[in-house]
C-alpha positions in Angstrom: 52.9 18.0 55.4 54.7 20.5 53.1 55.5 23.9 54.5 53.3 26.9 53.8 54.9 28.5 50.7 54.2 32.0 52.0 55.8 31.3 55.3 58.7 29.6 53.5 59.3 32.7 51.4 59.1 34.9 54.5 61.7 32.7 56.3 64.1 32.7 53.4 63.8 36.5 52.8 64.1 37.2 56.6 67.3 35.2 57.0 68.8 36.5 53.8 68.3 40.1 55.1 69.4 39.2 58.7 72.4 37.3 57.5 73.5 40.1 55.3 73.4 42.5 58.2 75.4 40.1 60.3 77.9 39.7 57.5 78.5 43.4 57.3 78.8 44.4 61.0 79.0 41.1 62.8 75.8 41.0 64.8 72.0 41.7 64.4 70.8 38.4 63.0 68.7 37.4 66.1 67.1 40.8 66.5 66.2 41.3 62.8 65.0 37.7 62.4 63.0 37.6 65.6 61.2 40.9 64.8 60.2 39.8 61.3 59.3 36.2 62.0 57.3 37.0 65.1 54.9 38.9 62.8 54.6 35.9 60.5 54.5 32.9 62.9 54.3 34.2 66.5 57.1 34.6 69.0 57.7 30.9 69.8 57.8 29.8 66.2 60.2 32.7 65.5 62.5 31.6 68.4 62.5 28.0 67.1 63.4 29.0 63.6 66.2 31.2 64.9 68.3 28.6 66.7 70.3 26.9 64.0 70.8 29.9 61.7 72.2 31.8 64.7 74.5 29.1 65.8 75.8 28.2 62.3 76.4 31.8 61.3 78.2 32.5 64.6 80.5 29.5 64.1 81.3 30.7 60.5 81.9 34.2 61.8 84.3 32.8 64.5 86.5 31.0 62.0 86.3 33.1 58.8 89.2 35.3 59.8 91.5 32.3 60.2 92.3 30.3 63.3 90.5 31.7 66.3 93.1 30.3 68.7 95.1 33.5 69.0 92.0 35.6 69.8 90.8 33.0 72.3 94.1 33.1 74.1 93.9 36.9 74.2 90.3 37.0 75.3 89.9 34.0 77.6 89.6 36.1 80.8 86.5 37.6 79.1 85.1 34.6 77.2 85.2 32.1 80.1 83.1 34.1 82.6 80.8 35.2 79.7 80.0 31.6 79.0 79.6 30.3 82.5 77.5 33.2 83.7 74.8 32.4 81.1 73.6 29.6 83.4 73.4 32.0 86.3 71.5 34.6 84.3 69.0 32.0 83.1 68.4 30.9 86.7 68.0 34.5 87.8 65.5 35.2 85.0 63.0 32.9 86.5 62.5 35.2 89.5 63.3 38.6 87.9 61.1 40.9 85.8 63.2 41.3 82.7 61.1 43.8 80.7 62.7 46.9 82.3 66.1 45.3 82.1 65.7 44.7 78.3 64.6 48.3 77.8 67.7 49.4 79.7 69.8 47.3 77.4 68.2 49.1 74.4 68.9 52.5 76.0 72.5 51.6 76.6 72.9 50.4 73.0 71.4 53.7 71.7 73.7 55.8 73.9 76.7 53.8 72.9 75.9 53.8 69.2 75.2 57.6 69.2 78.3 58.4 71.2 80.4 56.4 68.6 78.8 58.3 65.7 79.8 61.5 67.5 83.4 60.4 67.7 83.7 58.9 71.3 85.5 55.6 71.5 86.4 53.9 74.8 90.0 52.6 75.1 91.3 49.9 77.5 94.9 49.6 78.4 96.4 46.2 79.0 96.6 46.9 82.7 92.9 47.8 83.0 91.9 44.9 80.7 93.0 42.4 83.4 90.1 43.6 85.6 87.7 44.8 82.9 87.7 41.5 80.9 86.3 39.3 83.7 83.9 41.9 84.8 82.6 42.5 81.3 82.4 38.7 80.8 80.3 38.1 83.9 77.9 41.0 83.0 77.6 39.8 79.4 76.8 36.2 80.5 74.3 37.3 83.1 72.5 39.5 80.6 72.6 36.8 77.9 70.9 34.4 80.3 68.3 36.9 81.5 67.4 38.6 78.2 68.9 36.6 75.3 71.1 39.5 74.2 74.7 38.7 73.5 75.7 42.3 72.8 75.9 44.2 76.1 78.6 44.9 77.3 80.6 42.4 75.2 80.7 44.3 72.0 81.6 47.6 73.8 84.4 45.7 75.6 85.8 44.2 72.4 85.8 47.5 70.6 87.6 49.2 73.5 90.5 46.8 72.9 91.2 48.5 69.6 90.9 45.4 67.5 91.0 45.8 63.7 87.8 45.5 61.7 88.1 41.8 60.9 89.4 40.9 64.3 86.5 42.5 66.1 84.0 40.7 63.8 85.8 37.4 64.4 85.9 38.0 68.2 82.2 38.7 68.2 81.7 35.4 66.4 83.6 33.6 69.1 81.7 35.3 71.9 78.3 34.7 70.2 79.1 31.0 69.5 80.1 30.4 73.1 77.1 32.3 74.4 74.7 30.5 72.0 76.0 27.0 73.0 75.8 27.9 76.7 72.3 29.2 76.3 71.1 26.2 74.3 72.6 23.9 76.9 71.0 25.7 79.7 67.6 25.8 78.0 67.9 22.1 77.1 68.9 21.3 80.7 65.8 23.1 81.9 63.5 21.1 79.5 62.7 24.2 77.5 63.8 22.8 74.1 62.8 19.9 72.0 64.1 18.1 68.9 61.1 19.3 66.9 61.9 22.9 67.7 65.5 22.4 66.6 64.5 20.8 63.3 62.2 23.7 62.5 65.1 26.1 62.5 67.1 24.3 59.8 65.1 25.8 57.0 66.7 29.2 57.6 70.3 28.1 57.6 71.0 28.3 53.8 69.5 31.7 53.5 71.4 33.0 56.5 74.7 31.7 55.1 73.9 33.3 51.7 73.2 36.6 53.5 76.5 36.2 55.4 78.4 35.9 52.1 76.8 39.0 50.7 77.4 41.0 53.8 81.0 39.8 54.1 81.6 41.0 50.5 80.1 44.4 51.4 82.3 44.7 54.4 85.5 44.1 52.3 84.4 47.1 50.2 84.0 49.4 53.1 87.0 51.5 54.2 87.9 51.1 57.9 86.5 54.5 58.9 83.2 53.9 57.0 83.0 50.4 58.6 83.2 51.9 62.1 80.5 54.4 61.2 78.2 51.6 59.9 79.0 49.6 63.0 78.0 52.3 65.4 74.9 53.1 63.4 73.9 49.4 63.5 74.3 49.5 67.3 72.1 52.6 67.5 69.4 51.0 65.3 69.7 47.7 67.3 69.1 49.7 70.5 66.1 51.4 69.0 64.7 48.0 67.9 65.2 46.5 71.4 63.5 49.5 73.1 60.6 49.4 70.7 60.1 45.6 71.0 60.6 45.5 74.7 63.0 42.6 74.2 61.0 40.5 71.9 
């Protein structure tokens, strides 16, 4: 049976918009796509269509700045616990009411985005990073498993390292790729995914990649200072979206 042309147009437009946002600031595709597609096809259909576009664009983001090996070596103390803890977070989510936690995540994103727009930026020294990296990784993995959010506190941690614009975008791609793979593996291990759901998401991949190309071009045109302002504004808007949706 051929797909509904109206739904097909909505899916293409949604992932083009979401991919463009991700191309510019390095995140936001899942939140934007989930919010728009849920209106068109319900929450579970939206989640199914999100899987492959999210994974493919994360992998591209992780490698577009060149070989990610150097960043992985620098960030492994953060990335390893962030990946492993996803399984623990998903296990905890079965017995924990996550609605309040998701709203808290939204509030934290709003506070962080607003503070950045007002000029406050956290800074981590190499000495403090030895402790902060593993702690941030565990927290990020737990919250990914419990809420599906890859952002808190990983993005804040990466920005506190003082990475350059393209480095922080690539580092987020590495984090999101590892987190997505861990989450997919955990869900599949729990019998919560099927081949049919995976195939449904393929339709959004070309549009998401096209959006990523557009967003990447926009990012190259932004001065470093302007990029950081756009970055912080995106975090603020993401927080507002999470708060409003209750984590949908």
